[in-house]
C-alpha positions as protocol buffer text, in pm:
chain_id: "A"
residue {
  index: 1
  type: MET
  ca { x: 2120 y: 455 z: 6103 }
}
residue {
  index: 2
  type: LYS
  ca { x: 2431 y: 242 z: 6148 }
}
residue {
  index: 3
  type: GLU
  ca { x: 2419 y: 284 z: 6525 }
}
residue {
  index: 4
  type: ARG
  ca { x: 2051 y: 191 z: 6535 }
}
residue {
  index: 5
  type: ILE
  ca { x: 2114 y: -126 z: 6331 }
}
residue {
  index: 6
  type: GLN
  ca { x: 2393 y: -226 z: 6569 }
}
residue {
  index: 7
  type: GLU
  ca { x: 2170 y: -158 z: 6867 }
}
residue {
  index: 8
  type: LEU
  ca { x: 1892 y: -377 z: 6729 }
}
residue {
  index: 9
  type: ALA
  ca { x: 2141 y: -648 z: 6634 }
}
residue {
  index: 10
  type: ARG
  ca { x: 2259 y: -666 z: 6994 }
}
residue {
  index: 11
  type: GLN
  ca { x: 1901 y: -662 z: 7119 }
}
residue {
  index: 12
  type: TYR
  ca { x: 1785 y: -946 z: 6894 }
}
residue {
  index: 13
  type: TYR
  ca { x: 2103 y: -1150 z: 6914 }
}
residue {
  index: 14
  type: PRO
  ca { x: 1974 y: -1392 z: 7184 }
}
residue {
  index: 15
  type: ASN
  ca { x: 1663 y: -1457 z: 6976 }
}
residue {
  index: 16
  type: SER
  ca { x: 1875 y: -1534 z: 6669 }
}
residue {
  index: 17
  type: ILE
  ca { x: 2083 y: -1778 z: 6874 }
}
residue {
  index: 18
  type: GLU
  ca { x: 1764 y: -1945 z: 6993 }
}
residue {
  index: 19
  type: GLN
  ca { x: 1633 y: -1976 z: 6637 }
}
residue {
  index: 20
  type: ARG
  ca { x: 1960 y: -2112 z: 6509 }
}
residue {
  index: 21
  type: ARG
  ca { x: 1971 y: -2378 z: 6778 }
}
residue {
  index: 22
  type: TYR
  ca { x: 1611 y: -2480 z: 6709 }
}
residue {
  index: 23
  type: LEU
  ca { x: 1692 y: -2520 z: 6339 }
}
residue {
  index: 24
  type: HIS
  ca { x: 2007 y: -2714 z: 6426 }
}
residue {
  index: 25
  type: GLN
  ca { x: 1802 y: -2955 z: 6637 }
}
residue {
  index: 26
  type: HIS
  ca { x: 1549 y: -3010 z: 6358 }
}
residue {
  index: 27
  type: PRO
  ca { x: 1747 y: -3048 z: 6032 }
}
residue {
  index: 28
  type: GLU
  ca { x: 1585 y: -3159 z: 5708 }
}
residue {
  index: 29
  type: LEU
  ca { x: 1744 y: -3283 z: 5387 }
}
residue {
  index: 30
  type: SER
  ca { x: 1731 y: -3110 z: 5050 }
}
residue {
  index: 31
  type: PHE
  ca { x: 1376 y: -3066 z: 4917 }
}
residue {
  index: 32
  type: GLU
  ca { x: 1240 y: -3217 z: 5239 }
}
residue {
  index: 33
  type: GLU
  ca { x: 1243 y: -2891 z: 5438 }
}
residue {
  index: 34
  type: VAL
  ca { x: 870 y: -2901 z: 5516 }
}
residue {
  index: 35
  type: GLN
  ca { x: 894 y: -2811 z: 5885 }
}
residue {
  index: 36
  type: THR
  ca { x: 1180 y: -2568 z: 5825 }
}
residue {
  index: 37
  type: GLY
  ca { x: 975 y: -2377 z: 5570 }
}
residue {
  index: 38
  type: ARG
  ca { x: 679 y: -2366 z: 5807 }
}
residue {
  index: 39
  type: TYR
  ca { x: 902 y: -2245 z: 6090 }
}
residue {
  index: 40
  type: ILE
  ca { x: 1040 y: -1960 z: 5877 }
}
residue {
  index: 41
  type: ALA
  ca { x: 691 y: -1861 z: 5760 }
}
residue {
  index: 42
  type: ALA
  ca { x: 562 y: -1864 z: 6118 }
}
residue {
  index: 43
  type: ARG
  ca { x: 841 y: -1634 z: 6241 }
}
residue {
  index: 44
  type: LEU
  ca { x: 777 y: -1390 z: 5955 }
}
residue {
  index: 45
  type: GLN
  ca { x: 404 y: -1401 z: 6030 }
}
residue {
  index: 46
  type: GLU
  ca { x: 471 y: -1313 z: 6394 }
}
residue {
  index: 47
  type: LEU
  ca { x: 665 y: -1008 z: 6280 }
}
residue {
  index: 48
  type: GLY
  ca { x: 399 y: -901 z: 6033 }
}
residue {
  index: 49
  type: ILE
  ca { x: 636 y: -935 z: 5736 }
}
residue {
  index: 50
  type: GLU
  ca { x: 475 y: -993 z: 5397 }
}
residue {
  index: 51
  type: HIS
  ca { x: 585 y: -1332 z: 5265 }
}
residue {
  index: 52
  type: ARG
  ca { x: 503 y: -1622 z: 5035 }
}
residue {
  index: 53
  type: HIS
  ca { x: 557 y: -1984 z: 5141 }
}
residue {
  index: 54
  type: GLY
  ca { x: 583 y: -2279 z: 4902 }
}
residue {
  index: 55
  type: VAL
  ca { x: 821 y: -2146 z: 4636 }
}
residue {
  index: 56
  type: ALA
  ca { x: 1004 y: -2450 z: 4496 }
}
residue {
  index: 57
  type: GLU
  ca { x: 784 y: -2645 z: 4739 }
}
residue {
  index: 58
  type: ASN
  ca { x: 940 y: -2544 z: 5071 }
}
residue {
  index: 59
  type: GLY
  ca { x: 1106 y: -2210 z: 4999 }
}
residue {
  index: 60
  type: VAL
  ca { x: 995 y: -1880 z: 5145 }
}
residue {
  index: 61
  type: VAL
  ca { x: 1017 y: -1531 z: 4995 }
}
residue {
  index: 62
  type: ALA
  ca { x: 956 y: -1219 z: 5205 }
}
residue {
  index: 63
  type: LEU
  ca { x: 926 y: -854 z: 5106 }
}
residue {
  index: 64
  type: ILE
  ca { x: 1022 y: -565 z: 5329 }
}
residue {
  index: 65
  type: LYS
  ca { x: 904 y: -244 z: 5173 }
}
residue {
  index: 66
  type: GLY
  ca { x: 1065 y: 83 z: 5272 }
}
residue {
  index: 67
  type: ARG
  ca { x: 981 y: 430 z: 5152 }
}
residue {
  index: 68
  type: ASN
  ca { x: 924 y: 445 z: 4777 }
}
residue {
  index: 69
  type: PRO
  ca { x: 926 y: 62 z: 4753 }
}
residue {
  index: 70
  type: LYS
  ca { x: 957 y: 60 z: 4373 }
}
residue {
  index: 71
  type: LYS
  ca { x: 1271 y: 273 z: 4369 }
}
residue {
  index: 72
  type: LYS
  ca { x: 1525 y: -9 z: 4410 }
}
residue {
  index: 73
  type: VAL
  ca { x: 1499 y: -377 z: 4503 }
}
residue {
  index: 74
  type: VAL
  ca { x: 1784 y: -567 z: 4667 }
}
residue {
  index: 75
  type: ALA
  ca { x: 1765 y: -939 z: 4750 }
}
residue {
  index: 76
  type: LEU
  ca { x: 1919 y: -1130 z: 5041 }
}
residue {
  index: 77
  type: ARG
  ca { x: 1942 y: -1508 z: 5019 }
}
residue {
  index: 78
  type: ALA
  ca { x: 1994 y: -1791 z: 5269 }
}
residue {
  index: 79
  type: ASP
  ca { x: 1981 y: -2168 z: 5218 }
}
residue {
  index: 80
  type: MET
  ca { x: 1795 y: -2392 z: 5462 }
}
residue {
  index: 81
  type: ASP
  ca { x: 1872 y: -2763 z: 5399 }
}
residue {
  index: 82
  type: ALA
  ca { x: 2094 y: -2999 z: 5598 }
}
residue {
  index: 83
  type: LEU
  ca { x: 2325 y: -3290 z: 5509 }
}
residue {
  index: 84
  type: PRO
  ca { x: 2298 y: -3669 z: 5552 }
}
residue {
  index: 85
  type: ILE
  ca { x: 2556 y: -3674 z: 5833 }
}
residue {
  index: 86
  type: GLN
  ca { x: 2528 y: -3821 z: 6183 }
}
residue {
  index: 87
  type: GLU
  ca { x: 2605 y: -3556 z: 6445 }
}
residue {
  index: 88
  type: THR
  ca { x: 2841 y: -3674 z: 6720 }
}
residue {
  index: 89
  type: ASN
  ca { x: 2879 y: -3339 z: 6897 }
}
residue {
  index: 90
  type: GLN
  ca { x: 2765 y: -3346 z: 7256 }
}
residue {
  index: 91
  type: VAL
  ca { x: 2580 y: -3016 z: 7286 }
}
residue {
  index: 92
  type: ALA
  ca { x: 2239 y: -2924 z: 7423 }
}
residue {
  index: 93
  type: TYR
  ca { x: 2112 y: -2837 z: 7076 }
}
residue {
  index: 94
  type: LYS
  ca { x: 2241 y: -3153 z: 6906 }
}
residue {
  index: 95
  type: SER
  ca { x: 2044 y: -3277 z: 6605 }
}
residue {
  index: 96
  type: GLN
  ca { x: 1740 y: -3477 z: 6708 }
}
residue {
  index: 97
  type: ARG
  ca { x: 1719 y: -3655 z: 6374 }
}
residue {
  index: 98
  type: ALA
  ca { x: 1939 y: -3959 z: 6321 }
}
residue {
  index: 99
  type: GLY
  ca { x: 2170 y: -3933 z: 6023 }
}
residue {
  index: 100
  type: ILE
  ca { x: 2086 y: -3568 z: 5945 }
}
residue {
  index: 101
  type: MET
  ca { x: 2285 y: -3263 z: 6055 }
}
residue {
  index: 102
  type: HIS
  ca { x: 2331 y: -2896 z: 5976 }
}
residue {
  index: 103
  type: ALA
  ca { x: 2701 y: -2953 z: 5911 }
}
residue {
  index: 104
  type: CYS
  ca { x: 2734 y: -2679 z: 5647 }
}
residue {
  index: 105
  type: GLY
  ca { x: 2593 y: -2386 z: 5844 }
}
residue {
  index: 106
  type: HIS
  ca { x: 2258 y: -2343 z: 5673 }
}
residue {
  index: 107
  type: ASP
  ca { x: 2091 y: -2319 z: 6013 }
}
residue {
  index: 108
  type: VAL
  ca { x: 2311 y: -2014 z: 6077 }
}
residue {
  index: 109
  type: HIS
  ca { x: 2228 y: -1866 z: 5737 }
}
residue {
  index: 110
  type: THR
  ca { x: 1855 y: -1901 z: 5796 }
}
residue {
  index: 111
  type: ALA
  ca { x: 1862 y: -1761 z: 6149 }
}
residue {
  index: 112
  type: SER
  ca { x: 2081 y: -1473 z: 6034 }
}
residue {
  index: 113
  type: LEU
  ca { x: 1842 y: -1378 z: 5755 }
}
residue {
  index: 114
  type: LEU
  ca { x: 1545 y: -1400 z: 5991 }
}
residue {
  index: 115
  type: GLY
  ca { x: 1723 y: -1161 z: 6227 }
}
residue {
  index: 116
  type: THR
  ca { x: 1816 y: -930 z: 5940 }
}
residue {
  index: 117
  type: ALA
  ca { x: 1456 y: -929 z: 5817 }
}
residue {
  index: 118
  type: ARG
  ca { x: 1337 y: -836 z: 6165 }
}
residue {
  index: 119
  type: ILE
  ca { x: 1575 y: -539 z: 6185 }
}
residue {
  index: 120
  type: LEU
  ca { x: 1494 y: -418 z: 5834 }
}
residue {
  index: 121
  type: HIS
  ca { x: 1123 y: -447 z: 5900 }
}
residue {
  index: 122
  type: GLU
  ca { x: 1157 y: -234 z: 6212 }
}
residue {
  index: 123
  type: LEU
  ca { x: 1357 y: 28 z: 6019 }
}
residue {
  index: 124
  type: ARG
  ca { x: 1149 y: 18 z: 5700 }
}
residue {
  index: 125
  type: ASP
  ca { x: 1052 y: 383 z: 5734 }
}
residue {
  index: 126
  type: ARG
  ca { x: 1418 y: 484 z: 5730 }
}
residue {
  index: 127
  type: PHE
  ca { x: 1530 y: 344 z: 5391 }
}
residue {
  index: 128
  type: GLU
  ca { x: 1402 y: 360 z: 5036 }
}
residue {
  index: 129
  type: GLY
  ca { x: 1323 y: 68 z: 4809 }
}
residue {
  index: 130
  type: THR
  ca { x: 1243 y: -294 z: 4890 }
}
residue {
  index: 131
  type: VAL
  ca { x: 1444 y: -580 z: 5035 }
}
residue {
  index: 132
  type: LYS
  ca { x: 1350 y: -927 z: 4913 }
}
residue {
  index: 133
  type: CYS
  ca { x: 1449 y: -1207 z: 5153 }
}
residue {
  index: 134
  type: ILE
  ca { x: 1487 y: -1546 z: 4984 }
}
residue {
  index: 135
  type: PHE
  ca { x: 1497 y: -1865 z: 5192 }
}
residue {
  index: 136
  type: GLN
  ca { x: 1613 y: -2129 z: 4944 }
}
residue {
  index: 137
  type: PRO
  ca { x: 1558 y: -2504 z: 4974 }
}
residue {
  index: 138
  type: GLY
  ca { x: 1769 y: -2775 z: 4816 }
}
residue {
  index: 139
  type: GLU
  ca { x: 2113 y: -2613 z: 4803 }
}
residue {
  index: 140
  type: GLU
  ca { x: 2297 y: -2941 z: 4866 }
}
residue {
  index: 141
  type: LYS
  ca { x: 2137 y: -3138 z: 4584 }
}
residue {
  index: 142
  type: LEU
  ca { x: 2122 y: -3103 z: 4206 }
}
residue {
  index: 143
  type: PRO
  ca { x: 1931 y: -2961 z: 4039 }
}
residue {
  index: 144
  type: GLY
  ca { x: 1962 y: -2691 z: 4302 }
}
residue {
  index: 145
  type: GLY
  ca { x: 1669 y: -2518 z: 4463 }
}
residue {
  index: 146
  type: ALA
  ca { x: 1800 y: -2186 z: 4332 }
}
residue {
  index: 147
  type: SER
  ca { x: 1738 y: -2290 z: 3971 }
}
residue {
  index: 148
  type: ILE
  ca { x: 1385 y: -2403 z: 4056 }
}
residue {
  index: 149
  type: MET
  ca { x: 1305 y: -2081 z: 4242 }
}
residue {
  index: 150
  type: ILE
  ca { x: 1433 y: -1878 z: 3947 }
}
residue {
  index: 151
  type: LYS
  ca { x: 1211 y: -2074 z: 3709 }
}
residue {
  index: 152
  type: GLU
  ca { x: 919 y: -1997 z: 3939 }
}
residue {
  index: 153
  type: GLY
  ca { x: 995 y: -1625 z: 3913 }
}
residue {
  index: 154
  type: VAL
  ca { x: 1171 y: -1551 z: 4242 }
}
residue {
  index: 155
  type: LEU
  ca { x: 1385 y: -1286 z: 4070 }
}
residue {
  index: 156
  type: GLU
  ca { x: 1081 y: -1114 z: 3921 }
}
residue {
  index: 157
  type: ARG
  ca { x: 786 y: -923 z: 4062 }
}
residue {
  index: 158
  type: PRO
  ca { x: 976 y: -728 z: 4191 }
}
residue {
  index: 159
  type: LYS
  ca { x: 1309 y: -774 z: 4013 }
}
residue {
  index: 160
  type: PRO
  ca { x: 1619 y: -709 z: 4227 }
}
residue {
  index: 161
  type: VAL
  ca { x: 1911 y: -507 z: 4093 }
}
residue {
  index: 162
  type: SER
  ca { x: 2149 y: -720 z: 4299 }
}
residue {
  index: 163
  type: ILE
  ca { x: 2144 y: -1020 z: 4530 }
}
residue {
  index: 164
  type: PHE
  ca { x: 2363 y: -1099 z: 4830 }
}
residue {
  index: 165
  type: GLY
  ca { x: 2427 y: -1437 z: 4989 }
}
residue {
  index: 166
  type: GLN
  ca { x: 2644 y: -1525 z: 5285 }
}
residue {
  index: 167
  type: HIS
  ca { x: 2819 y: -1836 z: 5409 }
}
residue {
  index: 168
  type: VAL
  ca { x: 2976 y: -1915 z: 5744 }
}
residue {
  index: 169
  type: HIS
  ca { x: 3356 y: -1946 z: 5744 }
}
residue {
  index: 170
  type: PRO
  ca { x: 3488 y: -2084 z: 6076 }
}
residue {
  index: 171
  type: PRO
  ca { x: 3850 y: -1967 z: 6024 }
}
residue {
  index: 172
  type: LEU
  ca { x: 3729 y: -1605 z: 6048 }
}
residue {
  index: 173
  type: ARG
  ca { x: 3710 y: -1463 z: 6397 }
}
residue {
  index: 174
  type: ALA
  ca { x: 3353 y: -1406 z: 6517 }
}
residue {
  index: 175
  type: GLY
  ca { x: 3235 y: -1057 z: 6428 }
}
residue {
  index: 176
  type: LEU
  ca { x: 3432 y: -1034 z: 6103 }
}
residue {
  index: 177
  type: ILE
  ca { x: 3320 y: -1086 z: 5744 }
}
residue {
  index: 178
  type: GLY
  ca { x: 3535 y: -1179 z: 5446 }
}
residue {
  index: 179
  type: LEU
  ca { x: 3521 y: -1002 z: 5109 }
}
residue {
  index: 180
  type: LYS
  ca { x: 3720 y: -1037 z: 4787 }
}
residue {
  index: 181
  type: PRO
  ca { x: 3685 y: -903 z: 4432 }
}
residue {
  index: 182
  type: GLY
  ca { x: 3615 y: -1126 z: 4134 }
}
residue {
  index: 183
  type: ILE
  ca { x: 3496 y: -1486 z: 4120 }
}
residue {
  index: 184
  type: TYR
  ca { x: 3481 y: -1662 z: 4455 }
}
residue {
  index: 185
  type: MET
  ca { x: 3254 y: -1968 z: 4449 }
}
residue {
  index: 186
  type: ALA
  ca { x: 3329 y: -2250 z: 4203 }
}
residue {
  index: 187
  type: SER
  ca { x: 3084 y: -2445 z: 3988 }
}
residue {
  index: 188
  type: SER
  ca { x: 2981 y: -2770 z: 4154 }
}
residue {
  index: 189
  type: ASP
  ca { x: 2926 y: -3089 z: 3954 }
}
residue {
  index: 190
  type: GLU
  ca { x: 2810 y: -3417 z: 4103 }
}
residue {
  index: 191
  type: ILE
  ca { x: 2975 y: -3728 z: 3962 }
}
residue {
  index: 192
  type: TYR
  ca { x: 2804 y: -4069 z: 3964 }
}
residue {
  index: 193
  type: VAL
  ca { x: 2990 y: -4372 z: 3831 }
}
residue {
  index: 194
  type: THR
  ca { x: 2873 y: -4734 z: 3821 }
}
residue {
  index: 195
  type: VAL
  ca { x: 3139 y: -4996 z: 3749 }
}
residue {
  index: 196
  type: LYS
  ca { x: 2992 y: -5334 z: 3656 }
}
residue {
  index: 197
  type: GLY
  ca { x: 3204 y: -5645 z: 3681 }
}
residue {
  index: 198
  type: LYS
  ca { x: 3160 y: -6017 z: 3739 }
}
residue {
  index: 199
  type: GLY
  ca { x: 3141 y: -6124 z: 4102 }
}
residue {
  index: 200
  type: GLY
  ca { x: 3266 y: -6442 z: 4256 }
}
residue {
  index: 201
  type: HIS
  ca { x: 3476 y: -6593 z: 4532 }
}
residue {
  index: 202
  type: GLY
  ca { x: 3771 y: -6387 z: 4648 }
}
residue {
  index: 203
  type: ALA
  ca { x: 3995 y: -6696 z: 4639 }
}
residue {
  index: 204
  type: MET
  ca { x: 3933 y: -6732 z: 4265 }
}
residue {
  index: 205
  type: PRO
  ca { x: 3986 y: -6382 z: 4121 }
}
residue {
  index: 206
  type: GLN
  ca { x: 4081 y: -6530 z: 3783 }
}
residue {
  index: 207
  type: GLU
  ca { x: 3717 y: -6626 z: 3737 }
}
residue {
  index: 208
  type: CYS
  ca { x: 3593 y: -6273 z: 3810 }
}
residue {
  index: 209
  type: ILE
  ca { x: 3610 y: -5920 z: 3683 }
}
residue {
  index: 210
  type: ASP
  ca { x: 3676 y: -5723 z: 3998 }
}
residue {
  index: 211
  type: PRO
  ca { x: 3489 y: -5388 z: 3994 }
}
residue {
  index: 212
  type: VAL
  ca { x: 3656 y: -5285 z: 4321 }
}
residue {
  index: 213
  type: VAL
  ca { x: 4003 y: -5294 z: 4164 }
}
residue {
  index: 214
  type: ILE
  ca { x: 3872 y: -5120 z: 3851 }
}
residue {
  index: 215
  type: THR
  ca { x: 3713 y: -4850 z: 4066 }
}
residue {
  index: 216
  type: ALA
  ca { x: 4036 y: -4802 z: 4261 }
}
residue {
  index: 217
  type: GLN
  ca { x: 4227 y: -4754 z: 3935 }
}
residue {
  index: 218
  type: ILE
  ca { x: 3969 y: -4505 z: 3813 }
}
residue {
  index: 219
  type: ILE
  ca { x: 3988 y: -4299 z: 4133 }
}
residue {
  index: 220
  type: VAL
  ca { x: 4367 y: -4276 z: 4122 }
}
residue {
  index: 221
  type: ALA
  ca { x: 4385 y: -4213 z: 3748 }
}
residue {
  index: 222
  type: LEU
  ca { x: 4124 y: -3939 z: 3745 }
}
residue {
  index: 223
  type: GLN
  ca { x: 4335 y: -3733 z: 3984 }
}
residue {
  index: 224
  type: GLN
  ca { x: 4575 y: -3688 z: 3691 }
}
residue {
  index: 225
  type: ILE
  ca { x: 4304 y: -3486 z: 3520 }
}
residue {
  index: 226
  type: ILE
  ca { x: 4377 y: -3218 z: 3781 }
}
residue {
  index: 227
  type: SER
  ca { x: 4752 y: -3266 z: 3824 }
}
residue {
  index: 228
  type: ARG
  ca { x: 4850 y: -3308 z: 3458 }
}
residue {
  index: 229
  type: TYR
  ca { x: 4579 y: -3157 z: 3237 }
}
residue {
  index: 230
  type: ALA
  ca { x: 4446 y: -2857 z: 3429 }
}
residue {
  index: 231
  type: ASP
  ca { x: 4614 y: -2520 z: 3403 }
}
residue {
  index: 232
  type: PRO
  ca { x: 4778 y: -2472 z: 3746 }
}
residue {
  index: 233
  type: ALA
  ca { x: 4641 y: -2117 z: 3746 }
}
residue {
  index: 234
  type: ILE
  ca { x: 4281 y: -2245 z: 3733 }
}
residue {
  index: 235
  type: PRO
  ca { x: 4147 y: -2368 z: 4070 }
}
residue {
  index: 236
  type: SER
  ca { x: 4012 y: -2722 z: 4031 }
}
residue {
  index: 237
  type: VAL
  ca { x: 3911 y: -2990 z: 4280 }
}
residue {
  index: 238
  type: LEU
  ca { x: 3809 y: -3351 z: 4217 }
}
residue {
  index: 239
  type: THR
  ca { x: 3697 y: -3548 z: 4521 }
}
residue {
  index: 240
  type: PHE
  ca { x: 3526 y: -3884 z: 4561 }
}
residue {
  index: 241
  type: GLY
  ca { x: 3346 y: -3918 z: 4892 }
}
residue {
  index: 242
  type: LYS
  ca { x: 3131 y: -4228 z: 4860 }
}
residue {
  index: 243
  type: ILE
  ca { x: 3192 y: -4586 z: 4742 }
}
residue {
  index: 244
  type: ASN
  ca { x: 2937 y: -4866 z: 4776 }
}
residue {
  index: 245
  type: THR
  ca { x: 2942 y: -5224 z: 4649 }
}
residue {
  index: 246
  type: THR
  ca { x: 2641 y: -5424 z: 4539 }
}
residue {
  index: 247
  type: GLY
  ca { x: 2704 y: -5746 z: 4730 }
}
residue {
  index: 248
  type: GLY
  ca { x: 3056 y: -5832 z: 4828 }
}
residue {
  index: 249
  type: ALA
  ca { x: 3216 y: -5942 z: 5155 }
}
residue {
  index: 250
  type: THR
  ca { x: 3560 y: -6007 z: 5296 }
}
residue {
  index: 251
  type: ASN
  ca { x: 3590 y: -6310 z: 5068 }
}
residue {
  index: 252
  type: ILE
  ca { x: 3343 y: -6218 z: 4793 }
}
residue {
  index: 253
  type: ILE
  ca { x: 3409 y: -6000 z: 4488 }
}
residue {
  index: 254
  type: PRO
  ca { x: 3093 y: -5799 z: 4415 }
}
residue {
  index: 255
  type: ASN
  ca { x: 2920 y: -5758 z: 4079 }
}
residue {
  index: 256
  type: GLU
  ca { x: 2905 y: -5379 z: 4096 }
}
residue {
  index: 257
  type: VAL
  ca { x: 3053 y: -5071 z: 4258 }
}
residue {
  index: 258
  type: LYS
  ca { x: 2891 y: -4727 z: 4276 }
}
residue {
  index: 259
  type: LEU
  ca { x: 3117 y: -4425 z: 4310 }
}
residue {
  index: 260
  type: GLU
  ca { x: 3007 y: -4068 z: 4392 }
}
residue {
  index: 261
  type: GLY
  ca { x: 3206 y: -3748 z: 4396 }
}
residue {
  index: 262
  type: THR
  ca { x: 3228 y: -3381 z: 4308 }
}
residue {
  index: 263
  type: PHE
  ca { x: 3422 y: -3173 z: 4057 }
}
residue {
  index: 264
  type: ARG
  ca { x: 3463 y: -2798 z: 4110 }
}
residue {
  index: 265
  type: THR
  ca { x: 3631 y: -2530 z: 3906 }
}
residue {
  index: 266
  type: MET
  ca { x: 3604 y: -2163 z: 3814 }
}
residue {
  index: 267
  type: HIS
  ca { x: 3655 y: -2190 z: 3438 }
}
residue {
  index: 268
  type: GLU
  ca { x: 3370 y: -2303 z: 3212 }
}
residue {
  index: 269
  type: LYS
  ca { x: 3584 y: -2402 z: 2912 }
}
residue {
  index: 270
  type: TRP
  ca { x: 3811 y: -2616 z: 3129 }
}
residue {
  index: 271
  type: ARG
  ca { x: 3506 y: -2757 z: 3308 }
}
residue {
  index: 272
  type: SER
  ca { x: 3366 y: -2887 z: 2978 }
}
residue {
  index: 273
  type: GLU
  ca { x: 3702 y: -3033 z: 2876 }
}
residue {
  index: 274
  type: ALA
  ca { x: 3750 y: -3200 z: 3213 }
}
residue {
  index: 275
  type: HIS
  ca { x: 3408 y: -3367 z: 3187 }
}
residue {
  index: 276
  type: LYS
  ca { x: 3508 y: -3525 z: 2855 }
}
residue {
  index: 277
  type: ARG
  ca { x: 3849 y: -3633 z: 2982 }
}
residue {
  index: 278
  type: MET
  ca { x: 3705 y: -3793 z: 3297 }
}
residue {
  index: 279
  type: LYS
  ca { x: 3446 y: -3989 z: 3101 }
}
residue {
  index: 280
  type: LYS
  ca { x: 3696 y: -4106 z: 2840 }
}
residue {
  index: 281
  type: MET
  ca { x: 3960 y: -4205 z: 3098 }
}
residue {
  index: 282
  type: ALA
  ca { x: 3715 y: -4395 z: 3320 }
}
residue {
  index: 283
  type: GLU
  ca { x: 3562 y: -4583 z: 3027 }
}
residue {
  index: 284
  type: SER
  ca { x: 3908 y: -4671 z: 2890 }
}
residue {
  index: 285
  type: ILE
  ca { x: 4024 y: -4811 z: 3224 }
}
residue {
  index: 286
  type: ALA
  ca { x: 3710 y: -5021 z: 3268 }
}
residue {
  index: 287
  type: LYS
  ca { x: 3736 y: -5150 z: 2912 }
}
residue {
  index: 288
  type: SER
  ca { x: 4105 y: -5236 z: 2934 }
}
residue {
  index: 289
  type: MET
  ca { x: 4066 y: -5429 z: 3259 }
}
residue {
  index: 290
  type: GLY
  ca { x: 3760 y: -5611 z: 3134 }
}
residue {
  index: 291
  type: ARG
  ca { x: 3935 y: -5729 z: 2815 }
}
residue {
  index: 292
  type: LEU
  ca { x: 4154 y: -5960 z: 3023 }
}
residue {
  index: 293
  type: PHE
  ca { x: 3861 y: -6202 z: 3028 }
}
residue {
  index: 294
  type: ARG
  ca { x: 3681 y: -6366 z: 2738 }
}
residue {
  index: 295
  type: THR
  ca { x: 3349 y: -6344 z: 2925 }
}
residue {
  index: 296
  type: SER
  ca { x: 3393 y: -5976 z: 3000 }
}
residue {
  index: 297
  type: HIS
  ca { x: 3098 y: -5794 z: 3153 }
}
residue {
  index: 298
  type: ALA
  ca { x: 3293 y: -5491 z: 3268 }
}
residue {
  index: 299
  type: GLY
  ca { x: 3121 y: -5165 z: 3194 }
}
residue {
  index: 300
  type: LEU
  ca { x: 3083 y: -4813 z: 3306 }
}
residue {
  index: 301
  type: PHE
  ca { x: 2769 y: -4607 z: 3342 }
}
residue {
  index: 302
  type: LEU
  ca { x: 2802 y: -4230 z: 3361 }
}
residue {
  index: 303
  type: PRO
  ca { x: 2473 y: -4041 z: 3394 }
}
residue {
  index: 304
  type: PRO
  ca { x: 2454 y: -3700 z: 3222 }
}
residue {
  index: 305
  type: TRP
  ca { x: 2677 y: -3443 z: 3388 }
}
residue {
  index: 306
  type: HIS
  ca { x: 2501 y: -3204 z: 3622 }
}
residue {
  index: 307
  type: GLY
  ca { x: 2584 y: -2840 z: 3620 }
}
């Protein structure tokens, strides 16, 4: 059986490369994977694999039934959305969509699961049980597509006893896979902060409440949540990757700054505590810097934490 799987993998490898490159050329953002979903469904249709398209809008679920299909059900999962990133690579299969790129490997995940489904379908008479293949939309955006698919019953009818997902890892040499016991992937929270100040001319900062300076203080201070409050034995990461001002110029202080980031950890109790500390610290900084002015309009808006 092992030798036959390896033989088929070598045989279908060029086709998987072709599919991956097509997906890379035609990326779609989270919950916008209309053409990607159709492409997956079309490939499964060509192979005669039973499937359902439209789960969580663009997701696809396929069933490969072996002998005694009710005996055991195992699920395989791949995500299918891309990121809002402009691709600058100069390759033949470069993204054809401005500002969108498969920079996180979901094109590889999808092509790999399509190839796996093809092999399993061809060998369905040689294993018992059922393999459920889940092509998940919206992995890069909260609430995640996984939660929506679960609500729509993707883990029922039939119910898998286990589920396996994979993710590319460039540091590993091609042909190898990485495994480790215990927890591996961290929780992922999205952080959205709006700092409201009082704009004005950059040459007269005394007449303003500068949200850029307040935001800078918040970014630096919040790193202490990790360095001075987190248990060093608990992996934690706090990263801010996007800052935008509403108005503002080289000589103009804006009225507002929007800050976006991510917080990741592997400990739920610490995660809850960190949320509270971040909110309290950010609000305190904004309040203290706004109090310097009698006409203070400084404020902080923190939407409900995702997670």
